[in-house]
Biopython code that builds the backbone (N, CA, C, O; Angstrom):
import numpy as np
from Bio.PDB.StructureBuilder import StructureBuilder

atoms = [
    (1, "MET", "N", (-1.581, -25.973, -12.232)),
    (1, "MET", "CA", (-1.786, -27.274, -12.923)),
    (1, "MET", "C", (0.056, -27.425, -13.325)),
    (1, "MET", "O", (0.780, -26.436, -13.208)),
    (2, "PRO", "N", (0.572, -28.686, -13.756)),
    (2, "PRO", "CA", (1.911, -29.407, -14.146)),
    (2, "PRO", "C", (1.844, -28.803, -15.199)),
    (2, "PRO", "O", (0.774, -28.441, -15.689)),
    (3, "VAL", "N", (3.012, -28.592, -15.730)),
    (3, "VAL", "CA", (3.750, -28.195, -17.069)),
    (3, "VAL", "C", (4.330, -29.694, -17.544)),
    (3, "VAL", "O", (5.127, -30.324, -16.848)),
    (4, "TYR", "N", (3.761, -30.227, -18.964)),
    (4, "TYR", "CA", (4.104, -31.452, -19.631)),
    (4, "TYR", "C", (4.854, -30.712, -20.725)),
    (4, "TYR", "O", (4.732, -29.572, -21.173)),
    (5, "GLU", "N", (5.916, -32.029, -21.103)),
    (5, "GLU", "CA", (6.756, -31.990, -22.297)),
    (5, "GLU", "C", (6.624, -32.950, -23.098)),
    (5, "GLU", "O", (7.135, -34.037, -22.827)),
    (6, "TYR", "N", (5.791, -32.719, -24.450)),
    (6, "TYR", "CA", (5.651, -33.662, -25.372)),
    (6, "TYR", "C", (6.669, -33.641, -26.549)),
    (6, "TYR", "O", (7.371, -32.653, -26.763)),
    (7, "TYR", "N", (6.729, -34.957, -27.428)),
    (7, "TYR", "CA", (7.669, -34.878, -28.435)),
    (7, "TYR", "C", (7.203, -35.694, -29.668)),
    (7, "TYR", "O", (7.031, -36.912, -29.638)),
    (8, "CYS", "N", (7.007, -34.865, -30.810)),
    (8, "CYS", "CA", (6.366, -35.652, -31.671)),
    (8, "CYS", "C", (7.730, -36.271, -33.032)),
    (8, "CYS", "O", (8.485, -35.561, -33.697)),
    (9, "PRO", "N", (7.616, -37.594, -33.034)),
    (9, "PRO", "CA", (8.336, -38.269, -33.893)),
    (9, "PRO", "C", (8.055, -37.780, -35.584)),
    (9, "PRO", "O", (8.934, -37.567, -36.419)),
    (10, "ALA", "N", (6.887, -37.704, -35.738)),
    (10, "ALA", "CA", (6.593, -36.974, -37.151)),
    (10, "ALA", "C", (7.299, -35.938, -37.676)),
    (10, "ALA", "O", (7.733, -35.893, -38.828)),
    (11, "ASN", "N", (7.425, -35.043, -36.776)),
    (11, "ASN", "CA", (8.147, -33.872, -37.485)),
    (11, "ASN", "C", (9.210, -33.359, -36.397)),
    (11, "ASN", "O", (9.536, -32.176, -36.305)),
    (12, "ASP", "N", (9.718, -34.399, -35.572)),
    (12, "ASP", "CA", (10.752, -33.941, -34.383)),
    (12, "ASP", "C", (10.652, -32.506, -33.973)),
    (12, "ASP", "O", (11.382, -31.597, -34.366)),
    (13, "ARG", "N", (9.473, -32.404, -32.979)),
    (13, "ARG", "CA", (9.379, -31.084, -32.246)),
    (13, "ARG", "C", (9.007, -31.537, -31.129)),
    (13, "ARG", "O", (8.192, -32.436, -30.919)),
    (14, "HIS", "N", (9.613, -30.908, -30.373)),
    (14, "HIS", "CA", (9.023, -30.753, -28.780)),
    (14, "HIS", "C", (8.114, -29.758, -28.116)),
    (14, "HIS", "O", (8.372, -28.581, -28.371)),
    (15, "VAL", "N", (7.221, -29.968, -27.408)),
    (15, "VAL", "CA", (6.166, -28.743, -26.927)),
    (15, "VAL", "C", (6.224, -29.089, -25.464)),
    (15, "VAL", "O", (6.436, -30.132, -24.846)),
    (16, "GLU", "N", (6.012, -28.096, -25.196)),
    (16, "GLU", "CA", (5.498, -27.562, -23.464)),
    (16, "GLU", "C", (3.968, -27.419, -23.159)),
    (16, "GLU", "O", (3.561, -26.268, -23.312)),
    (17, "VAL", "N", (3.228, -28.144, -22.845)),
    (17, "VAL", "CA", (1.641, -27.293, -22.418)),
    (17, "VAL", "C", (1.832, -27.888, -21.191)),
    (17, "VAL", "O", (2.526, -28.811, -20.765)),
    (18, "VAL", "N", (0.583, -26.680, -20.483)),
    (18, "VAL", "CA", (0.354, -27.089, -19.399)),
    (18, "VAL", "C", (-1.387, -27.570, -19.182)),
    (18, "VAL", "O", (-2.363, -26.910, -19.540)),
    (19, "HIS", "N", (-1.388, -28.986, -18.452)),
    (19, "HIS", "CA", (-2.988, -29.375, -18.541)),
    (19, "HIS", "C", (-3.190, -30.124, -17.309)),
    (19, "HIS", "O", (-2.126, -30.374, -16.743)),
    (20, "SER", "N", (-4.276, -30.575, -16.696)),
    (20, "SER", "CA", (-4.379, -31.019, -15.663)),
    (20, "SER", "C", (-3.874, -32.606, -15.356)),
    (20, "SER", "O", (-4.003, -33.280, -16.378)),
    (21, "MET", "N", (-3.549, -33.069, -14.670)),
    (21, "MET", "CA", (-3.285, -34.527, -14.425)),
    (21, "MET", "C", (-4.044, -35.631, -15.240)),
    (21, "MET", "O", (-3.477, -36.362, -16.053)),
    (22, "LYS", "N", (-5.256, -35.678, -14.972)),
    (22, "LYS", "CA", (-6.133, -36.141, -15.533)),
    (22, "LYS", "C", (-6.269, -36.435, -16.994)),
    (22, "LYS", "O", (-6.572, -37.513, -17.506)),
    (23, "GLU", "N", (-5.963, -35.172, -17.645)),
    (23, "GLU", "CA", (-5.718, -35.132, -19.339)),
    (23, "GLU", "C", (-4.953, -36.033, -19.759)),
    (23, "GLU", "O", (-4.028, -36.284, -18.987)),
    (24, "THR", "N", (-4.996, -36.805, -20.991)),
    (24, "THR", "CA", (-3.733, -37.350, -21.348)),
    (24, "THR", "C", (-3.917, -37.147, -22.984)),
    (24, "THR", "O", (-4.857, -37.525, -23.683)),
    (25, "ILE", "N", (-2.690, -36.413, -23.380)),
    (25, "ILE", "CA", (-2.707, -36.221, -24.753)),
    (25, "ILE", "C", (-2.372, -37.544, -25.753)),
    (25, "ILE", "O", (-1.254, -38.024, -25.564)),
    (26, "HIS", "N", (-3.041, -38.071, -26.595)),
    (26, "HIS", "CA", (-1.966, -38.944, -27.355)),
    (26, "HIS", "C", (-1.997, -38.591, -29.268)),
    (26, "HIS", "O", (-1.522, -39.394, -30.072)),
    (27, "SER", "N", (-2.555, -37.450, -29.621)),
    (27, "SER", "CA", (-1.914, -36.959, -30.778)),
    (27, "SER", "C", (-1.612, -35.559, -31.151)),
    (27, "SER", "O", (-1.946, -34.612, -30.439)),
    (28, "TRP", "N", (-0.947, -35.426, -32.328)),
    (28, "TRP", "CA", (-0.298, -34.249, -32.597)),
    (28, "TRP", "C", (-1.456, -33.178, -32.801)),
    (28, "TRP", "O", (-1.254, -31.971, -32.670)),
    (29, "GLY", "N", (-2.806, -33.785, -33.167)),
    (29, "GLY", "CA", (-3.819, -32.501, -33.523)),
    (29, "GLY", "C", (-4.028, -31.984, -32.175)),
    (29, "GLY", "O", (-3.911, -30.799, -31.863)),
    (30, "GLU", "N", (-4.382, -33.055, -31.302)),
    (30, "GLU", "CA", (-4.489, -32.655, -29.650)),
    (30, "GLU", "C", (-3.903, -31.584, -29.316)),
    (30, "GLU", "O", (-4.314, -30.485, -28.943)),
    (31, "LEU", "N", (-2.506, -32.191, -29.556)),
    (31, "LEU", "CA", (-1.463, -31.499, -28.538)),
    (31, "LEU", "C", (-1.495, -29.971, -29.195)),
    (31, "LEU", "O", (-1.348, -28.985, -28.473)),
    (32, "CYS", "N", (-1.715, -29.856, -30.732)),
    (32, "CYS", "CA", (-1.321, -28.357, -31.240)),
    (32, "CYS", "C", (-2.746, -27.390, -30.528)),
    (32, "CYS", "O", (-2.606, -26.268, -30.042)),
    (33, "ARG", "N", (-4.036, -28.116, -30.616)),
    (33, "ARG", "CA", (-5.018, -27.540, -29.923)),
    (33, "ARG", "C", (-4.925, -27.101, -28.798)),
    (33, "ARG", "O", (-5.120, -25.889, -28.706)),
    (34, "LEU", "N", (-4.601, -27.861, -27.510)),
    (34, "LEU", "CA", (-3.820, -27.279, -26.472)),
    (34, "LEU", "C", (-3.057, -26.126, -26.232)),
    (34, "LEU", "O", (-3.189, -25.273, -25.355)),
    (35, "ALA", "N", (-2.112, -26.242, -27.284)),
    (35, "ALA", "CA", (-0.922, -25.531, -27.176)),
    (35, "ALA", "C", (-1.070, -24.149, -28.053)),
    (35, "ALA", "O", (-0.269, -23.215, -28.014)),
    (36, "ASN", "N", (-2.551, -24.226, -29.047)),
    (36, "ASN", "CA", (-2.447, -23.352, -29.668)),
    (36, "ASN", "C", (-1.577, -22.728, -30.718)),
    (36, "ASN", "O", (-1.184, -21.566, -30.813)),
    (37, "LEU", "N", (-1.300, -24.115, -31.739)),
    (37, "LEU", "CA", (0.015, -24.161, -32.557)),
    (37, "LEU", "C", (-0.941, -24.420, -33.921)),
    (37, "LEU", "O", (-2.030, -24.996, -33.913)),
    (38, "ASP", "N", (-0.399, -23.967, -34.855)),
    (38, "ASP", "CA", (-0.643, -24.342, -36.384)),
    (38, "ASP", "C", (-0.272, -26.086, -36.331)),
    (38, "ASP", "O", (0.692, -26.343, -35.611)),
    (39, "ALA", "N", (-0.794, -27.035, -36.871)),
    (39, "ALA", "CA", (-0.501, -28.352, -36.992)),
    (39, "ALA", "C", (0.279, -28.224, -38.168)),
    (39, "ALA", "O", (0.943, -29.256, -38.266)),
    (40, "GLY", "N", (0.505, -27.490, -39.062)),
    (40, "GLY", "CA", (1.185, -27.975, -40.402)),
    (40, "GLY", "C", (0.682, -28.754, -41.104)),
    (40, "GLY", "O", (-0.480, -29.147, -41.012)),
    (41, "ASP", "N", (1.636, -29.146, -42.048)),
    (41, "ASP", "CA", (1.414, -30.347, -42.734)),
    (41, "ASP", "C", (1.723, -31.762, -42.351)),
    (41, "ASP", "O", (1.853, -32.695, -43.144)),
    (42, "VAL", "N", (1.837, -31.825, -40.911)),
    (42, "VAL", "CA", (1.474, -33.187, -40.401)),
    (42, "VAL", "C", (0.741, -33.676, -39.765)),
    (42, "VAL", "O", (0.329, -32.982, -38.836)),
    (43, "PRO", "N", (0.184, -35.073, -39.889)),
    (43, "PRO", "CA", (-1.224, -35.444, -39.864)),
    (43, "PRO", "C", (-1.751, -35.092, -38.502)),
    (43, "PRO", "O", (-0.851, -34.668, -37.776)),
    (44, "GLN", "N", (-3.018, -35.142, -37.892)),
    (44, "GLN", "CA", (-3.561, -35.121, -36.766)),
    (44, "GLN", "C", (-3.299, -35.830, -36.189)),
    (44, "GLN", "O", (-2.905, -35.698, -35.030)),
    (45, "ASP", "N", (-3.445, -37.000, -36.890)),
    (45, "ASP", "CA", (-3.303, -38.235, -35.529)),
    (45, "ASP", "C", (-1.871, -38.878, -35.505)),
    (45, "ASP", "O", (-1.538, -39.934, -34.968)),
    (46, "SER", "N", (-1.218, -38.122, -36.108)),
    (46, "SER", "CA", (0.067, -38.568, -35.831)),
    (46, "SER", "C", (0.377, -38.560, -34.241)),
    (46, "SER", "O", (0.075, -37.579, -33.560)),
    (47, "PRO", "N", (1.140, -39.969, -33.560)),
    (47, "PRO", "CA", (1.213, -39.771, -32.070)),
    (47, "PRO", "C", (2.214, -39.235, -31.518)),
    (47, "PRO", "O", (3.263, -39.093, -32.147)),
    (48, "VAL", "N", (2.098, -38.890, -30.406)),
    (48, "VAL", "CA", (3.190, -37.818, -29.485)),
    (48, "VAL", "C", (3.132, -38.715, -28.445)),
    (48, "VAL", "O", (2.315, -39.594, -28.172)),
    (49, "GLU", "N", (4.537, -38.193, -27.703)),
    (49, "GLU", "CA", (4.869, -39.055, -26.659)),
    (49, "GLU", "C", (5.135, -37.912, -25.207)),
    (49, "GLU", "O", (5.907, -36.962, -25.342)),
    (50, "ARG", "N", (4.539, -38.111, -24.120)),
    (50, "ARG", "CA", (4.897, -37.420, -23.193)),
    (50, "ARG", "C", (6.328, -37.945, -22.668)),
    (50, "ARG", "O", (6.611, -39.140, -22.585)),
    (51, "LEU", "N", (7.147, -36.935, -22.343)),
    (51, "LEU", "CA", (8.371, -37.007, -21.732)),
    (51, "LEU", "C", (8.632, -36.959, -20.725)),
    (51, "LEU", "O", (7.917, -36.028, -20.354)),
    (52, "LEU", "N", (9.231, -37.314, -19.782)),
    (52, "LEU", "CA", (9.517, -37.695, -18.329)),
    (52, "LEU", "C", (11.120, -36.981, -17.936)),
    (52, "LEU", "O", (12.137, -37.347, -18.526)),
    (53, "PHE", "N", (11.126, -35.992, -16.925)),
    (53, "PHE", "CA", (12.541, -35.492, -16.858)),
    (53, "PHE", "C", (12.076, -35.273, -15.172)),
    (53, "PHE", "O", (10.996, -35.224, -14.584)),
    (54, "ALA", "N", (13.427, -35.180, -14.792)),
    (54, "ALA", "CA", (13.899, -34.924, -13.332)),
    (54, "ALA", "C", (13.291, -33.736, -13.141)),
    (54, "ALA", "O", (12.975, -33.041, -14.107)),
    (55, "VAL", "N", (13.067, -33.379, -11.938)),
    (55, "VAL", "CA", (12.187, -32.107, -11.409)),
    (55, "VAL", "C", (13.296, -31.467, -10.685)),
    (55, "VAL", "O", (13.903, -32.189, -9.893)),
    (56, "GLY", "N", (13.725, -30.063, -10.829)),
    (56, "GLY", "CA", (14.648, -29.311, -10.524)),
    (56, "GLY", "C", (14.435, -29.063, -9.012)),
    (56, "GLY", "O", (13.371, -28.621, -8.578)),
    (57, "VAL", "N", (15.625, -29.406, -8.132)),
    (57, "VAL", "CA", (15.592, -28.896, -6.776)),
    (57, "VAL", "C", (16.896, -28.502, -6.634)),
    (57, "VAL", "O", (17.961, -28.867, -7.131)),
    (58, "SER", "N", (16.444, -27.369, -5.552)),
    (58, "SER", "CA", (17.676, -26.564, -5.599)),
    (58, "SER", "C", (18.322, -27.169, -3.928)),
    (58, "SER", "O", (17.763, -27.518, -2.888)),
    (59, "THR", "N", (19.677, -27.062, -4.343)),
    (59, "THR", "CA", (20.868, -27.723, -3.418)),
    (59, "THR", "C", (21.542, -26.141, -2.969)),
    (59, "THR", "O", (21.596, -25.094, -3.614)),
    (60, "PRO", "N", (22.122, -26.564, -1.260)),
    (60, "PRO", "CA", (22.740, -25.577, -1.109)),
    (60, "PRO", "C", (24.253, -25.955, -1.465)),
    (60, "PRO", "O", (24.865, -27.004, -1.264)),
    (61, "GLN", "N", (24.796, -24.330, -2.272)),
    (61, "GLN", "CA", (26.188, -24.715, -3.159)),
    (61, "GLN", "C", (27.219, -24.659, -1.716)),
    (61, "GLN", "O", (26.992, -24.153, -0.616)),
    (62, "GLY", "N", (28.212, -25.268, -2.141)),
    (62, "GLY", "CA", (29.409, -25.193, -0.741)),
    (62, "GLY", "C", (29.883, -23.994, -1.285)),
    (62, "GLY", "O", (29.344, -23.432, -2.238)),
    (63, "ASP", "N", (31.087, -23.504, -0.579)),
    (63, "ASP", "CA", (31.665, -21.895, -0.144)),
    (63, "ASP", "C", (32.982, -22.028, -1.453)),
    (63, "ASP", "O", (33.681, -21.040, -1.679)),
    (64, "SER", "N", (33.138, -22.999, -2.031)),
    (64, "SER", "CA", (34.422, -22.681, -3.236)),
    (64, "SER", "C", (33.000, -22.634, -4.451)),
    (64, "SER", "O", (33.000, -21.668, -5.213)),
    (65, "ALA", "N", (31.901, -23.621, -4.581)),
    (65, "ALA", "CA", (31.010, -23.152, -5.386)),
    (65, "ALA", "C", (30.596, -21.583, -5.671)),
    (65, "ALA", "O", (30.421, -21.024, -6.754)),
    (66, "LEU", "N", (30.527, -21.219, -4.732)),
    (66, "LEU", "CA", (29.848, -19.623, -4.454)),
    (66, "LEU", "C", (30.878, -18.679, -5.129)),
    (66, "LEU", "O", (30.789, -17.724, -5.900)),
    (67, "LYS", "N", (32.144, -19.505, -4.370)),
    (67, "LYS", "CA", (33.183, -18.448, -4.980)),
    (67, "LYS", "C", (33.339, -18.422, -6.288)),
    (67, "LYS", "O", (33.553, -17.348, -6.850)),
    (68, "ASN", "N", (33.264, -19.507, -6.930)),
    (68, "ASN", "CA", (33.393, -19.766, -8.480)),
    (68, "ASN", "C", (32.483, -18.878, -8.959)),
    (68, "ASN", "O", (33.017, -18.060, -9.708)),
    (69, "LEU", "N", (31.198, -18.708, -8.803)),
    (69, "LEU", "CA", (30.274, -17.817, -9.106)),
    (69, "LEU", "C", (30.116, -16.602, -8.710)),
    (69, "LEU", "O", (29.270, -15.789, -9.081)),
    (70, "GLY", "N", (31.035, -16.475, -7.868)),
    (70, "GLY", "CA", (31.536, -14.703, -7.787)),
    (70, "GLY", "C", (30.628, -14.374, -6.160)),
    (70, "GLY", "O", (30.755, -13.238, -5.701)),
    (71, "PHE", "N", (30.131, -14.955, -5.713)),
    (71, "PHE", "CA", (29.481, -14.485, -4.631)),
    (71, "PHE", "C", (30.147, -14.305, -3.272)),
    (71, "PHE", "O", (31.049, -15.105, -3.024)),
    (72, "THR", "N", (29.920, -13.593, -2.556)),
    (72, "THR", "CA", (30.305, -12.996, -1.156)),
    (72, "THR", "C", (29.997, -14.176, 0.125)),
    (72, "THR", "O", (28.771, -14.287, 0.130)),
    (73, "LYS", "N", (30.316, -14.682, 0.718)),
    (73, "LYS", "CA", (29.555, -15.504, 1.688)),
    (73, "LYS", "C", (30.109, -15.251, 3.151)),
    (73, "LYS", "O", (31.147, -15.829, 3.474)),
    (74, "LEU", "N", (29.480, -14.431, 4.036)),
    (74, "LEU", "CA", (30.168, -14.272, 5.211)),
    (74, "LEU", "C", (29.368, -14.475, 6.108)),
    (74, "LEU", "O", (28.166, -14.215, 6.062)),
    (75, "VAL", "N", (30.232, -15.179, 7.416)),
    (75, "VAL", "CA", (29.707, -15.726, 8.337)),
    (75, "VAL", "C", (30.169, -15.574, 9.805)),
    (75, "VAL", "O", (31.298, -15.692, 10.282)),
    (76, "LYS", "N", (28.895, -15.255, 10.437)),
    (76, "LYS", "CA", (29.013, -14.364, 11.689)),
    (76, "LYS", "C", (30.349, -15.291, 12.753)),
    (76, "LYS", "O", (30.427, -16.517, 12.844)),
    (77, "ARG", "N", (31.045, -14.521, 13.277)),
    (77, "ARG", "CA", (31.880, -15.104, 14.066)),
    (77, "ARG", "C", (32.011, -14.624, 15.631)),
    (77, "ARG", "O", (32.407, -15.435, 16.468)),
    (78, "ASP", "N", (31.647, -13.204, 16.020)),
    (78, "ASP", "CA", (31.731, -12.611, 17.172)),
    (78, "ASP", "C", (30.911, -11.083, 16.705)),
    (78, "ASP", "O", (31.023, -10.638, 15.562)),
    (79, "THR", "N", (30.188, -10.473, 17.656)),
    (79, "THR", "CA", (29.806, -8.993, 17.714)),
    (79, "THR", "C", (30.499, -8.301, 16.943)),
    (79, "THR", "O", (31.606, -7.954, 17.356)),
    (80, "GLY", "N", (30.062, -7.883, 15.577)),
    (80, "GLY", "CA", (30.396, -7.024, 14.799)),
    (80, "GLY", "C", (31.910, -7.649, 13.682)),
    (80, "GLY", "O", (32.604, -7.007, 12.894)),
    (81, "VAL", "N", (31.963, -9.180, 14.089)),
    (81, "VAL", "CA", (33.241, -9.926, 13.457)),
    (81, "VAL", "C", (32.639, -10.771, 12.389)),
    (81, "VAL", "O", (31.822, -11.669, 12.592)),
    (82, "TYR", "N", (33.073, -10.436, 11.331)),
    (82, "TYR", "CA", (32.210, -12.101, 10.102)),
    (82, "TYR", "C", (33.610, -12.622, 9.450)),
    (82, "TYR", "O", (34.747, -12.158, 9.370)),
    (83, "GLU", "N", (33.218, -13.346, 9.192)),
    (83, "GLU", "CA", (34.364, -14.358, 8.301)),
    (83, "GLU", "C", (33.966, -14.426, 6.848)),
    (83, "GLU", "O", (32.913, -14.836, 6.359)),
    (84, "ASN", "N", (34.896, -14.000, 6.345)),
    (84, "ASN", "CA", (34.700, -13.774, 4.534)),
    (84, "ASN", "C", (34.851, -15.387, 3.976)),
    (84, "ASN", "O", (35.949, -15.538, 3.442)),
    (85, "VAL", "N", (34.306, -16.194, 3.972)),
    (85, "VAL", "CA", (34.509, -17.627, 3.728)),
    (85, "VAL", "C", (34.767, -18.011, 2.287)),
    (85, "VAL", "O", (35.069, -19.158, 1.955)),
    (86, "THR", "N", (34.610, -16.811, 1.292)),
    (86, "THR", "CA", (34.883, -16.971, -0.267)),
    (86, "THR", "C", (35.744, -16.078, -0.515)),
    (86, "THR", "O", (35.653, -15.458, -1.575)),
    (87, "ARG", "N", (36.592, -15.849, 0.231)),
    (87, "ARG", "CA", (37.559, -14.432, 0.166)),
    (87, "ARG", "C", (38.420, -14.918, -1.101)),
    (87, "ARG", "O", (38.712, -16.102, -1.267)),
    (88, "GLY", "N", (38.799, -13.884, -1.982)),
    (88, "GLY", "CA", (40.222, -13.908, -2.697)),
    (88, "GLY", "C", (41.484, -13.821, -2.015)),
    (88, "GLY", "O", (41.506, -14.009, -0.798)),
    (89, "ASP", "N", (42.512, -13.567, -2.632)),
    (89, "ASP", "CA", (43.810, -13.394, -2.439)),
    (89, "ASP", "C", (44.320, -12.332, -1.605)),
    (89, "ASP", "O", (45.136, -12.396, -0.686)),
    (90, "LYS", "N", (43.600, -11.188, -2.160)),
    (90, "LYS", "CA", (44.043, -9.972, -1.764)),
    (90, "LYS", "C", (42.659, -9.500, -0.618)),
    (90, "LYS", "O", (42.658, -8.413, -0.041)),
    (91, "GLU", "N", (41.771, -10.331, -0.484)),
    (91, "GLU", "CA", (40.754, -9.813, 0.520)),
    (91, "GLU", "C", (40.997, -10.157, 2.216)),
    (91, "GLU", "O", (41.334, -11.326, 2.407)),
    (92, "ALA", "N", (40.887, -9.395, 3.334)),
    (92, "ALA", "CA", (40.689, -9.947, 4.307)),
    (92, "ALA", "C", (39.934, -11.316, 4.635)),
    (92, "ALA", "O", (39.077, -11.794, 3.892)),
    (93, "ARG", "N", (40.323, -11.848, 5.748)),
    (93, "ARG", "CA", (39.633, -13.212, 6.034)),
    (93, "ARG", "C", (38.436, -12.461, 7.199)),
    (93, "ARG", "O", (37.241, -12.754, 7.202)),
    (94, "TYR", "N", (38.879, -11.775, 7.840)),
    (94, "TYR", "CA", (37.431, -11.376, 8.817)),
    (94, "TYR", "C", (37.154, -9.703, 8.380)),
    (94, "TYR", "O", (37.925, -8.848, 7.943)),
    (95, "MET", "N", (36.323, -9.684, 8.570)),
    (95, "MET", "CA", (35.461, -8.475, 8.233)),
    (95, "MET", "C", (35.145, -7.589, 9.869)),
    (95, "MET", "O", (34.574, -8.167, 10.793)),
    (96, "ASN", "N", (35.558, -6.368, 9.952)),
    (96, "ASN", "CA", (35.168, -6.238, 11.162)),
    (96, "ASN", "C", (34.372, -4.963, 11.157)),
    (96, "ASN", "O", (34.776, -4.015, 10.483)),
    (97, "ALA", "N", (33.311, -4.879, 11.833)),
    (97, "ALA", "CA", (32.465, -3.742, 11.936)),
    (97, "ALA", "C", (33.256, -2.471, 11.636)),
    (97, "ALA", "O", (34.422, -2.475, 12.029)),
    (98, "GLY", "N", (32.889, -1.574, 11.114)),
    (98, "GLY", "CA", (33.842, -0.015, 11.257)),
    (98, "GLY", "C", (35.019, 0.031, 10.499)),
    (98, "GLY", "O", (35.274, 1.105, 9.954)),
    (99, "ASP", "N", (35.747, -0.855, 10.359)),
    (99, "ASP", "CA", (37.184, -1.088, 9.850)),
    (99, "ASP", "C", (36.742, -0.845, 8.181)),
    (99, "ASP", "O", (35.933, -1.737, 7.929)),
    (100, "ASN", "N", (36.889, -0.261, 7.345)),
    (100, "ASN", "CA", (36.432, -0.411, 5.472)),
    (100, "ASN", "C", (37.916, -0.812, 5.026)),
    (100, "ASN", "O", (38.107, -0.481, 3.856)),
    (101, "SER", "N", (38.951, -1.390, 5.583)),
    (101, "SER", "CA", (39.533, -1.997, 4.722)),
    (101, "SER", "C", (39.477, -3.496, 5.293)),
    (101, "SER", "O", (40.478, -4.213, 5.265)),
    (102, "THR", "N", (38.525, -3.829, 5.696)),
    (102, "THR", "CA", (38.332, -5.344, 5.666)),
    (102, "THR", "C", (37.225, -5.799, 5.446)),
    (102, "THR", "O", (36.826, -6.904, 5.815)),
    (103, "LEU", "N", (36.544, -4.891, 4.745)),
    (103, "LEU", "CA", (35.246, -5.019, 3.707)),
    (103, "LEU", "C", (35.758, -5.778, 2.591)),
    (103, "LEU", "O", (36.924, -5.619, 2.232)),
    (104, "PRO", "N", (34.904, -6.675, 1.951)),
    (104, "PRO", "CA", (35.207, -7.663, 0.718)),
    (104, "PRO", "C", (35.329, -6.794, -0.585)),
    (104, "PRO", "O", (34.622, -5.792, -0.700)),
    (105, "ASN", "N", (36.205, -7.158, -1.558)),
    (105, "ASN", "CA", (36.359, -6.319, -2.742)),
    (105, "ASN", "C", (35.300, -6.898, -3.700)),
    (105, "ASN", "O", (35.403, -7.880, -4.436)),
    (106, "LEU", "N", (34.091, -5.929, -3.492)),
    (106, "LEU", "CA", (33.102, -6.314, -4.625)),
    (106, "LEU", "C", (33.117, -6.069, -6.031)),
    (106, "LEU", "O", (32.585, -6.735, -6.920)),
    (107, "LYS", "N", (34.074, -4.600, -6.151)),
    (107, "LYS", "CA", (33.890, -4.593, -7.347)),
    (107, "LYS", "C", (35.079, -5.389, -7.739)),
    (107, "LYS", "O", (35.022, -5.377, -8.968)),
    (108, "GLY", "N", (35.928, -5.945, -7.458)),
    (108, "GLY", "CA", (36.936, -7.172, -8.238)),
    (108, "GLY", "C", (35.767, -8.351, -8.718)),
    (108, "GLY", "O", (35.892, -8.946, -9.789)),
    (109, "LYS", "N", (34.755, -8.573, -7.893)),
    (109, "LYS", "CA", (33.954, -9.442, -8.452)),
    (109, "LYS", "C", (32.665, -9.332, -9.114)),
    (109, "LYS", "O", (32.115, -10.298, -9.642)),
    (110, "ILE", "N", (32.217, -8.243, -9.089)),
    (110, "ILE", "CA", (31.250, -7.575, -10.029)),
    (110, "ILE", "C", (31.514, -7.301, -11.542)),
    (110, "ILE", "O", (32.346, -6.430, -11.795)),
    (111, "GLY", "N", (30.979, -7.860, -12.444)),
    (111, "GLY", "CA", (31.287, -7.559, -14.072)),
    (111, "GLY", "C", (30.113, -7.084, -14.621)),
    (111, "GLY", "O", (29.058, -6.921, -14.007)),
    (112, "ASP", "N", (30.357, -6.825, -16.016)),
    (112, "ASP", "CA", (29.431, -6.238, -16.770)),
    (112, "ASP", "C", (28.666, -7.895, -17.417)),
    (112, "ASP", "O", (27.714, -7.873, -18.198)),
]
sb = StructureBuilder()
sb.init_structure("model")
sb.init_model(0)
sb.init_chain("A")
sb.init_seg("    ")
for serial, (resi, resn, name, xyz) in enumerate(atoms, 1):
    if name == "N":
        sb.init_residue(resn, " ", resi, " ")
    sb.init_atom(name, np.array(xyz, "f"), 0.0, 1.0, " ", f" {name:<3s}", serial, name[0])
structure = sb.get_structure()
């Protein structure tokens, strides 16, 4: 079932609830019953508005965005050879299997 966000102008509150698409919530009292909230001193028949918001969509990040976030992206170029496309200044461009000096500097990227 989808998650909906409602706004009550009478008390300036936002409330998220889960209900079927067939249901329609019109008042603060209905919303409080559905969300298991105490209505407080707000009149039960106070109108509420269902808010619309954009759906979150995950999109691939570019190499520079990944680098800024602290990620390492290796792209296979040949057998045992990977290009570090998010390398820092002191990191090797290519990582060769068996050559530890070409490994990415993960300690420099990982923080507490």
